[in-house]
N, C-alpha and C positions, 0 to 999 in steps of 0.2 A: 295279717292281710293276705288274701288269696291272690296268687298270680296265675294268669291263664297264658299258656304258651301256644302259639299257632305254628304249625309245621306243615309244609307242603310236601306231599309224597305222591309220586306218579300222577301229577297234575290235579291232585285233590288236596284240599286243606283239612287239617285235623287240629283239634284243640285238646290240650290236657292241662290238668291242674298241677302246678308245681308245689311241692311240699316245702313250706317255708322253713322247716326245721332240718331239711336235708343238707348234707355237706357237699352234695353234688350240684353243680350249676345246671339248671334245667336246659339251658341253651346247649350245654355239652351233650346232654341226653339226646336232644333233637338232632344235633350234628352227627352223633354216633349212628343213630338210626338212619338218617339220610345217607350217610356214607355206605353203610351196610347194604341198603337197598340199591344204591347206585352200582355197587360191586356185583350184586346178584343180577341186576338188570342188564349189565354189560355182557353177562354170559348167555343171555337169551338172544335168539335171532331177532333182528330188527322187526320183522313182520309179526312176531309173537309178543312184543312188549306191551302193546295196547290191549290185546285180548287176554293176556295171561297175567294181569295185575295181581290177582289173588295168589297165583303160584309164586310170583316174585316175592310178595309180602310174606307168605308162609315159609318160603325158603330162607328169607332173611331172618324171620323169627326163629326158625330151627337153628340157624347158625349162631344167633345170639344166645339161645338157650343152651347150646352145646358149650359155648365159651363160658357161660355162667356156671354150668355144672363143673367144667374143668377148673375154674377159679375156686369154687367151693371145695373141690377135692384137694387142690394145692394148699388152700388155707387150712384145711383140716390136718393135712400132713405136716404143715409148718407148725401149727399149734401143738401137735403131738410131739414133734421134735423139740420144740422149746420147753414144753412141760417135762419131757424126759431129761433134758439137760439141766433144767432147774432143780429137779429132784436129785440128780447126781451131785450137783454143786452143793445143795443143802446137806446131803449125807457127808460129803467131803469136809465141809465146814464144821459140822457137828463132830466128826471124828478127830479133828485137829484140836478143838477146844476142850 
């Protein structure tokens, strides 16, 4: 069954389909995006918040993309470290037996 999530961002409503097979709660995704936009919006002058909605959303998207790239890089380094250690343990075990 398909779930549709409605989220309000910058006084506009948006809908997205939630993947039923995902391990992430779609409400958490909506909350994360909402919080990121609020943080970016707070850095804009009050007079520019209504007229620069696109700039706010793009800045939030860039922040999220940066975080995603950093996490992918950290994950890759972690997997490399684990793989290297597993290989060393395997060689050590084989040398003992």
